Backbone atoms as SQL, in Angstrom:
CREATE TABLE atoms (id INTEGER PRIMARY KEY, chain TEXT, resi INTEGER, resn TEXT, atom TEXT, x REAL, y REAL, z REAL);
INSERT INTO atoms VALUES
  (1, 'A', 1, 'MET', 'N', -195.652, -132.285, -50.081),
  (2, 'A', 1, 'MET', 'CA', -194.722, -132.498, -51.173),
  (3, 'A', 1, 'MET', 'C', -193.759, -133.622, -50.793),
  (4, 'A', 2, 'VAL', 'N', -193.360, -134.384, -51.778),
  (5, 'A', 2, 'VAL', 'CA', -192.399, -135.478, -51.581),
  (6, 'A', 2, 'VAL', 'C', -191.014, -134.986, -51.983),
  (7, 'A', 3, 'VAL', 'N', -190.026, -135.261, -51.135),
  (8, 'A', 3, 'VAL', 'CA', -188.660, -134.815, -51.391),
  (9, 'A', 3, 'VAL', 'C', -187.691, -135.998, -51.330),
  (10, 'A', 4, 'ILE', 'N', -186.588, -135.852, -52.041),
  (11, 'A', 4, 'ILE', 'CA', -185.496, -136.833, -52.004),
  (12, 'A', 4, 'ILE', 'C', -184.364, -136.139, -51.262),
  (13, 'A', 5, 'ARG', 'N', -183.988, -136.691, -50.117),
  (14, 'A', 5, 'ARG', 'CA', -182.998, -136.023, -49.270),
  (15, 'A', 5, 'ARG', 'C', -182.156, -137.036, -48.520),
  (16, 'A', 6, 'LEU', 'N', -181.186, -136.517, -47.762),
  (17, 'A', 6, 'LEU', 'CA', -180.307, -137.362, -46.975),
  (18, 'A', 6, 'LEU', 'C', -180.873, -137.529, -45.563),
  (19, 'A', 7, 'SER', 'N', -180.730, -138.726, -45.023),
  (20, 'A', 7, 'SER', 'CA', -181.106, -139.030, -43.650),
  (21, 'A', 7, 'SER', 'C', -179.840, -139.501, -42.946),
  (22, 'A', 8, 'ARG', 'N', -179.470, -138.832, -41.858),
  (23, 'A', 8, 'ARG', 'CA', -178.189, -139.115, -41.215),
  (24, 'A', 8, 'ARG', 'C', -178.262, -140.311, -40.288),
  (25, 'A', 9, 'GLY', 'N', -177.189, -141.085, -40.323),
  (26, 'A', 9, 'GLY', 'CA', -177.015, -142.206, -39.410),
  (27, 'A', 9, 'GLY', 'C', -175.565, -142.246, -38.995),
  (28, 'A', 10, 'GLY', 'N', -175.139, -143.355, -38.429),
  (29, 'A', 10, 'GLY', 'CA', -173.743, -143.481, -38.034),
  (30, 'A', 10, 'GLY', 'C', -173.500, -142.959, -36.638),
  (31, 'A', 11, 'ALA', 'N', -172.249, -142.944, -36.247),
  (32, 'A', 11, 'ALA', 'CA', -171.860, -142.519, -34.910),
  (33, 'A', 11, 'ALA', 'C', -171.415, -141.065, -34.914),
  (34, 'A', 12, 'LYS', 'N', -171.152, -140.565, -33.729),
  (35, 'A', 12, 'LYS', 'CA', -170.650, -139.200, -33.601),
  (36, 'A', 12, 'LYS', 'C', -169.307, -139.088, -34.328),
  (37, 'A', 13, 'ALA', 'N', -169.151, -138.077, -35.156),
  (38, 'A', 13, 'ALA', 'CA', -167.931, -137.823, -35.938),
  (39, 'A', 13, 'ALA', 'C', -167.684, -138.876, -37.016),
  (40, 'A', 14, 'ARG', 'N', -168.632, -139.800, -37.254),
  (41, 'A', 14, 'ARG', 'CA', -168.513, -140.781, -38.337),
  (42, 'A', 14, 'ARG', 'C', -169.852, -140.867, -39.054),
  (43, 'A', 15, 'PRO', 'N', -170.191, -139.860, -39.846),
  (44, 'A', 15, 'PRO', 'CA', -171.518, -139.825, -40.457),
  (45, 'A', 15, 'PRO', 'C', -171.704, -140.866, -41.559),
  (46, 'A', 16, 'PHE', 'N', -172.948, -141.262, -41.721),
  (47, 'A', 16, 'PHE', 'CA', -173.371, -142.167, -42.779),
  (48, 'A', 16, 'PHE', 'C', -174.770, -141.700, -43.170),
  (49, 'A', 17, 'TYR', 'N', -175.008, -141.514, -44.453),
  (50, 'A', 17, 'TYR', 'CA', -176.285, -140.968, -44.894),
  (51, 'A', 17, 'TYR', 'C', -177.022, -141.953, -45.799),
  (52, 'A', 18, 'ASN', 'N', -178.322, -142.092, -45.569),
  (53, 'A', 18, 'ASN', 'CA', -179.191, -142.825, -46.475),
  (54, 'A', 18, 'ASN', 'C', -179.862, -141.813, -47.386),
  (55, 'A', 19, 'ILE', 'N', -179.978, -142.116, -48.657),
  (56, 'A', 19, 'ILE', 'CA', -180.702, -141.267, -49.595),
  (57, 'A', 19, 'ILE', 'C', -182.130, -141.803, -49.612),
  (58, 'A', 20, 'VAL', 'N', -183.074, -140.986, -49.141),
  (59, 'A', 20, 'VAL', 'CA', -184.444, -141.449, -48.945),
  (60, 'A', 20, 'VAL', 'C', -185.445, -140.538, -49.641),
  (61, 'A', 21, 'VAL', 'N', -186.622, -141.114, -49.913),
  (62, 'A', 21, 'VAL', 'CA', -187.771, -140.369, -50.396),
  (63, 'A', 21, 'VAL', 'C', -188.686, -140.205, -49.191),
  (64, 'A', 22, 'ALA', 'N', -189.049, -138.966, -48.863),
  (65, 'A', 22, 'ALA', 'CA', -189.851, -138.718, -47.670),
  (66, 'A', 22, 'ALA', 'C', -190.802, -137.555, -47.903),
  (67, 'A', 23, 'ASP', 'N', -191.801, -137.472, -47.059),
  (68, 'A', 23, 'ASP', 'CA', -192.697, -136.324, -47.061),
  (69, 'A', 23, 'ASP', 'C', -191.933, -135.135, -46.483),
  (70, 'A', 24, 'LYS', 'N', -192.116, -133.974, -47.030),
  (71, 'A', 24, 'LYS', 'CA', -191.378, -132.785, -46.599),
  (72, 'A', 24, 'LYS', 'C', -191.647, -132.435, -45.135),
  (73, 'A', 25, 'ARG', 'N', -192.831, -132.766, -44.638),
  (74, 'A', 25, 'ARG', 'CA', -193.212, -132.389, -43.272),
  (75, 'A', 25, 'ARG', 'C', -192.582, -133.276, -42.202),
  (76, 'A', 26, 'VAL', 'N', -192.024, -134.423, -42.589),
  (77, 'A', 26, 'VAL', 'CA', -191.434, -135.354, -41.635),
  (78, 'A', 26, 'VAL', 'C', -190.010, -134.905, -41.311),
  (79, 'A', 27, 'ARG', 'N', -189.595, -135.097, -40.060),
  (80, 'A', 27, 'ARG', 'CA', -188.241, -134.677, -39.657),
  (81, 'A', 27, 'ARG', 'C', -187.163, -135.422, -40.437),
  (82, 'A', 28, 'ARG', 'N', -185.963, -134.898, -40.412),
  (83, 'A', 28, 'ARG', 'CA', -184.866, -135.395, -41.250),
  (84, 'A', 28, 'ARG', 'C', -184.609, -136.884, -41.102),
  (85, 'A', 29, 'ASP', 'N', -184.549, -137.382, -39.876),
  (86, 'A', 29, 'ASP', 'CA', -184.234, -138.783, -39.649),
  (87, 'A', 29, 'ASP', 'C', -185.474, -139.615, -39.322),
  (88, 'A', 30, 'GLY', 'N', -186.651, -139.080, -39.632),
  (89, 'A', 30, 'GLY', 'CA', -187.892, -139.765, -39.300),
  (90, 'A', 30, 'GLY', 'C', -188.347, -140.732, -40.374),
  (91, 'A', 31, 'ARG', 'N', -189.663, -140.910, -40.443),
  (92, 'A', 31, 'ARG', 'CA', -190.263, -141.872, -41.363),
  (93, 'A', 31, 'ARG', 'C', -189.975, -141.491, -42.816),
  (94, 'A', 32, 'PHE', 'N', -189.741, -142.489, -43.644),
  (95, 'A', 32, 'PHE', 'CA', -189.516, -142.251, -45.060),
  (96, 'A', 32, 'PHE', 'C', -190.326, -143.239, -45.880),
  (97, 'A', 33, 'ILE', 'N', -190.488, -142.937, -47.166),
  (98, 'A', 33, 'ILE', 'CA', -191.284, -143.769, -48.057),
  (99, 'A', 33, 'ILE', 'C', -190.438, -144.890, -48.652),
  (100, 'A', 34, 'GLU', 'N', -189.253, -144.527, -49.145),
  (101, 'A', 34, 'GLU', 'CA', -188.381, -145.519, -49.781),
  (102, 'A', 34, 'GLU', 'C', -186.928, -145.091, -49.641),
  (103, 'A', 35, 'ARG', 'N', -186.046, -146.074, -49.484),
  (104, 'A', 35, 'ARG', 'CA', -184.606, -145.821, -49.426),
  (105, 'A', 35, 'ARG', 'C', -184.039, -146.063, -50.820),
  (106, 'A', 36, 'LEU', 'N', -183.352, -145.046, -51.370),
  (107, 'A', 36, 'LEU', 'CA', -182.819, -145.140, -52.730),
  (108, 'A', 36, 'LEU', 'C', -181.341, -145.513, -52.780),
  (109, 'A', 37, 'GLY', 'N', -180.646, -145.327, -51.687),
  (110, 'A', 37, 'GLY', 'CA', -179.219, -145.628, -51.683),
  (111, 'A', 37, 'GLY', 'C', -178.556, -145.091, -50.435),
  (112, 'A', 38, 'PHE', 'N', -177.242, -144.937, -50.509),
  (113, 'A', 38, 'PHE', 'CA', -176.501, -144.416, -49.368),
  (114, 'A', 38, 'PHE', 'C', -175.313, -143.593, -49.829),
  (115, 'A', 39, 'TYR', 'N', -174.791, -142.787, -48.881),
  (116, 'A', 39, 'TYR', 'CA', -173.594, -141.985, -49.098),
  (117, 'A', 39, 'TYR', 'C', -172.751, -142.074, -47.838),
  (118, 'A', 40, 'ASN', 'N', -171.507, -142.525, -47.999),
  (119, 'A', 40, 'ASN', 'CA', -170.585, -142.647, -46.882),
  (120, 'A', 40, 'ASN', 'C', -169.403, -141.720, -47.139),
  (121, 'A', 41, 'PRO', 'N', -169.424, -140.506, -46.549),
  (122, 'A', 41, 'PRO', 'CA', -168.334, -139.556, -46.818),
  (123, 'A', 41, 'PRO', 'C', -166.990, -139.976, -46.244),
  (124, 'A', 42, 'SER', 'N', -166.980, -140.877, -45.286),
  (125, 'A', 42, 'SER', 'CA', -165.718, -141.305, -44.681),
  (126, 'A', 42, 'SER', 'C', -165.268, -142.674, -45.183),
  (127, 'A', 43, 'ALA', 'N', -165.708, -143.064, -46.390),
  (128, 'A', 43, 'ALA', 'CA', -165.328, -144.361, -46.959),
  (129, 'A', 43, 'ALA', 'C', -163.843, -144.366, -47.316),
  (130, 'A', 44, 'LYS', 'N', -163.224, -145.484, -47.041),
  (131, 'A', 44, 'LYS', 'CA', -161.809, -145.653, -47.399),
  (132, 'A', 44, 'LYS', 'C', -161.710, -146.040, -48.873),
  (133, 'A', 45, 'ASP', 'N', -160.496, -146.226, -49.370),
  (134, 'A', 45, 'ASP', 'CA', -160.276, -146.518, -50.790),
  (135, 'A', 45, 'ASP', 'C', -160.970, -147.793, -51.251),
  (136, 'A', 46, 'GLY', 'N', -160.953, -148.835, -50.451),
  (137, 'A', 46, 'GLY', 'CA', -161.532, -150.107, -50.862),
  (138, 'A', 46, 'GLY', 'C', -163.045, -150.198, -50.676),
  (139, 'A', 47, 'GLU', 'N', -163.636, -149.261, -49.949),
  (140, 'A', 47, 'GLU', 'CA', -165.061, -149.313, -49.640),
  (141, 'A', 47, 'GLU', 'C', -165.875, -148.517, -50.654),
  (142, 'A', 48, 'GLU', 'N', -167.130, -148.927, -50.789),
  (143, 'A', 48, 'GLU', 'CA', -168.045, -148.201, -51.664),
  (144, 'A', 48, 'GLU', 'C', -168.582, -146.987, -50.897),
  (145, 'A', 49, 'GLY', 'N', -168.432, -145.810, -51.470),
  (146, 'A', 49, 'GLY', 'CA', -168.839, -144.599, -50.775),
  (147, 'A', 49, 'GLY', 'C', -170.190, -144.063, -51.185),
  (148, 'A', 50, 'LEU', 'N', -170.672, -144.482, -52.353),
  (149, 'A', 50, 'LEU', 'CA', -171.932, -143.928, -52.855),
  (150, 'A', 50, 'LEU', 'C', -172.640, -144.965, -53.713),
  (151, 'A', 51, 'ARG', 'N', -173.928, -145.164, -53.440),
  (152, 'A', 51, 'ARG', 'CA', -174.746, -146.053, -54.265),
  (153, 'A', 51, 'ARG', 'C', -176.131, -145.432, -54.375),
  (154, 'A', 52, 'ILE', 'N', -176.620, -145.305, -55.613),
  (155, 'A', 52, 'ILE', 'CA', -177.945, -144.751, -55.864),
  (156, 'A', 52, 'ILE', 'C', -178.663, -145.645, -56.870),
  (157, 'A', 53, 'ALA', 'N', -179.920, -145.975, -56.581),
  (158, 'A', 53, 'ALA', 'CA', -180.746, -146.745, -57.514),
  (159, 'A', 53, 'ALA', 'C', -181.304, -145.757, -58.540),
  (160, 'A', 54, 'GLN', 'N', -180.635, -145.653, -59.686),
  (161, 'A', 54, 'GLN', 'CA', -180.993, -144.658, -60.693),
  (162, 'A', 54, 'GLN', 'C', -182.406, -144.846, -61.237),
  (163, 'A', 55, 'ASP', 'N', -182.849, -146.092, -61.401),
  (164, 'A', 55, 'ASP', 'CA', -184.188, -146.328, -61.928),
  (165, 'A', 55, 'ASP', 'C', -185.262, -145.803, -60.982),
  (166, 'A', 56, 'ARG', 'N', -185.084, -146.022, -59.677),
  (167, 'A', 56, 'ARG', 'CA', -186.062, -145.533, -58.703),
  (168, 'A', 56, 'ARG', 'C', -185.998, -144.010, -58.571),
  (169, 'A', 57, 'LEU', 'N', -184.799, -143.440, -58.685),
  (170, 'A', 57, 'LEU', 'CA', -184.646, -141.992, -58.651),
  (171, 'A', 57, 'LEU', 'C', -185.382, -141.356, -59.820),
  (172, 'A', 58, 'THR', 'N', -185.239, -141.929, -61.000),
  (173, 'A', 58, 'THR', 'CA', -185.935, -141.436, -62.183),
  (174, 'A', 58, 'THR', 'C', -187.442, -141.532, -62.004),
  (175, 'A', 59, 'TYR', 'N', -187.915, -142.644, -61.430),
  (176, 'A', 59, 'TYR', 'CA', -189.349, -142.800, -61.197),
  (177, 'A', 59, 'TYR', 'C', -189.881, -141.712, -60.268),
  (178, 'A', 60, 'TRP', 'N', -189.221, -141.505, -59.135),
  (179, 'A', 60, 'TRP', 'CA', -189.720, -140.522, -58.173),
  (180, 'A', 60, 'TRP', 'C', -189.689, -139.108, -58.733),
  (181, 'A', 61, 'LYS', 'N', -188.670, -138.774, -59.515),
  (182, 'A', 61, 'LYS', 'CA', -188.638, -137.446, -60.140),
  (183, 'A', 61, 'LYS', 'C', -189.751, -137.307, -61.172),
  (184, 'A', 62, 'SER', 'N', -190.101, -138.410, -61.851),
  (185, 'A', 62, 'SER', 'CA', -191.161, -138.349, -62.862),
  (186, 'A', 62, 'SER', 'C', -192.536, -138.133, -62.236),
  (187, 'A', 63, 'VAL', 'N', -192.720, -138.535, -60.990),
  (188, 'A', 63, 'VAL', 'CA', -194.007, -138.318, -60.333),
  (189, 'A', 63, 'VAL', 'C', -194.018, -137.054, -59.480),
  (190, 'A', 64, 'GLY', 'N', -192.972, -136.234, -59.585),
  (191, 'A', 64, 'GLY', 'CA', -192.985, -134.903, -58.981),
  (192, 'A', 64, 'GLY', 'C', -192.162, -134.704, -57.729),
  (193, 'A', 65, 'ALA', 'N', -191.351, -135.656, -57.341),
  (194, 'A', 65, 'ALA', 'CA', -190.524, -135.485, -56.147),
  (195, 'A', 65, 'ALA', 'C', -189.403, -134.485, -56.423),
  (196, 'A', 66, 'GLN', 'N', -189.149, -133.618, -55.461),
  (197, 'A', 66, 'GLN', 'CA', -188.074, -132.630, -55.562),
  (198, 'A', 66, 'GLN', 'C', -186.861, -133.172, -54.823),
  (199, 'A', 67, 'SER', 'N', -185.679, -133.016, -55.401),
  (200, 'A', 67, 'SER', 'CA', -184.469, -133.476, -54.713),
  (201, 'A', 67, 'SER', 'C', -183.719, -132.286, -54.124),
  (202, 'A', 68, 'SER', 'N', -183.036, -132.539, -53.024),
  (203, 'A', 68, 'SER', 'CA', -182.269, -131.490, -52.356),
  (204, 'A', 68, 'SER', 'C', -181.019, -131.178, -53.187),
  (205, 'A', 69, 'PRO', 'N', -180.439, -129.996, -52.996),
  (206, 'A', 69, 'PRO', 'CA', -179.210, -129.653, -53.735),
  (207, 'A', 69, 'PRO', 'C', -178.068, -130.642, -53.495),
  (208, 'A', 70, 'THR', 'N', -177.958, -131.158, -52.284),
  (209, 'A', 70, 'THR', 'CA', -176.903, -132.124, -51.980),
  (210, 'A', 70, 'THR', 'C', -177.123, -133.426, -52.733),
  (211, 'A', 71, 'VAL', 'N', -178.365, -133.878, -52.800),
  (212, 'A', 71, 'VAL', 'CA', -178.663, -135.103, -53.543),
  (213, 'A', 71, 'VAL', 'C', -178.390, -134.889, -55.027),
  (214, 'A', 72, 'ASP', 'N', -178.734, -133.716, -55.570),
  (215, 'A', 72, 'ASP', 'CA', -178.420, -133.415, -56.967),
  (216, 'A', 72, 'ASP', 'C', -176.922, -133.519, -57.224),
  (217, 'A', 73, 'ARG', 'N', -176.123, -132.979, -56.309),
  (218, 'A', 73, 'ARG', 'CA', -174.665, -133.029, -56.440),
  (219, 'A', 73, 'ARG', 'C', -174.174, -134.476, -56.409),
  (220, 'A', 74, 'LEU', 'N', -174.725, -135.290, -55.515),
  (221, 'A', 74, 'LEU', 'CA', -174.314, -136.688, -55.408),
  (222, 'A', 74, 'LEU', 'C', -174.725, -137.496, -56.641),
  (223, 'A', 75, 'VAL', 'N', -175.882, -137.185, -57.222),
  (224, 'A', 75, 'VAL', 'CA', -176.329, -137.879, -58.437),
  (225, 'A', 75, 'VAL', 'C', -175.372, -137.573, -59.586),
  (226, 'A', 76, 'LYS', 'N', -174.972, -136.316, -59.720),
  (227, 'A', 76, 'LYS', 'CA', -174.006, -135.953, -60.760),
  (228, 'A', 76, 'LYS', 'C', -172.672, -136.652, -60.526),
  (229, 'A', 77, 'GLN', 'N', -172.264, -136.752, -59.258),
  (230, 'A', 77, 'GLN', 'CA', -171.012, -137.415, -58.911),
  (231, 'A', 77, 'GLN', 'C', -171.092, -138.900, -59.255),
  (232, 'A', 78, 'ALA', 'N', -172.222, -139.539, -58.997),
  (233, 'A', 78, 'ALA', 'CA', -172.386, -140.965, -59.299),
  (234, 'A', 78, 'ALA', 'C', -172.404, -141.185, -60.804),
  (235, 'A', 79, 'ALA', 'N', -173.057, -140.282, -61.561),
  (236, 'A', 79, 'ALA', 'CA', -173.104, -140.410, -63.023),
  (237, 'A', 79, 'ALA', 'C', -171.702, -140.268, -63.616),
  (238, 'A', 80, 'ALA', 'N', -170.921, -139.333, -63.100),
  (239, 'A', 80, 'ALA', 'CA', -169.553, -139.147, -63.583),
  (240, 'A', 80, 'ALA', 'C', -168.690, -140.369, -63.266),
  (241, 'A', 81, 'LYS', 'N', -168.942, -140.958, -62.119),
  (242, 'A', 81, 'LYS', 'CA', -168.175, -142.144, -61.720),
  (243, 'A', 81, 'LYS', 'C', -168.499, -143.338, -62.602),
  (244, 'A', 82, 'GLN', 'N', -169.766, -143.493, -62.992),
  (245, 'A', 82, 'GLN', 'CA', -170.149, -144.589, -63.863),
  (246, 'A', 82, 'GLN', 'C', -169.639, -144.387, -65.298),
  (247, 'A', 83, 'ALA', 'N', -169.563, -143.139, -65.736),
  (248, 'A', 83, 'ALA', 'CA', -169.103, -142.847, -67.102),
  (249, 'A', 83, 'ALA', 'C', -167.593, -143.097, -67.225),
  (250, 'A', 84, 'ALA', 'N', -166.884, -142.932, -66.118),
  (251, 'A', 84, 'ALA', 'CA', -165.418, -143.094, -66.157),
  (252, 'A', 84, 'ALA', 'C', -164.978, -144.522, -66.078);
């Protein structure tokens, strides 16, 4: 199964996550199919904290990819941010 999930990067105590499409059997930070965006929980006011390629996300969901609950929450957060 193909999943849309977060892949952790960054330094100790300074996380940075890539939103990736990957096979479910591959480890969290391992090989992925496509990078859809990023999430930076420690972004300051002037920095961009979240970016998602909505067109690619829609494509992967249309072909059956399942997204993690955290990614679902971030997608809703990005949609609310664009609407405002």
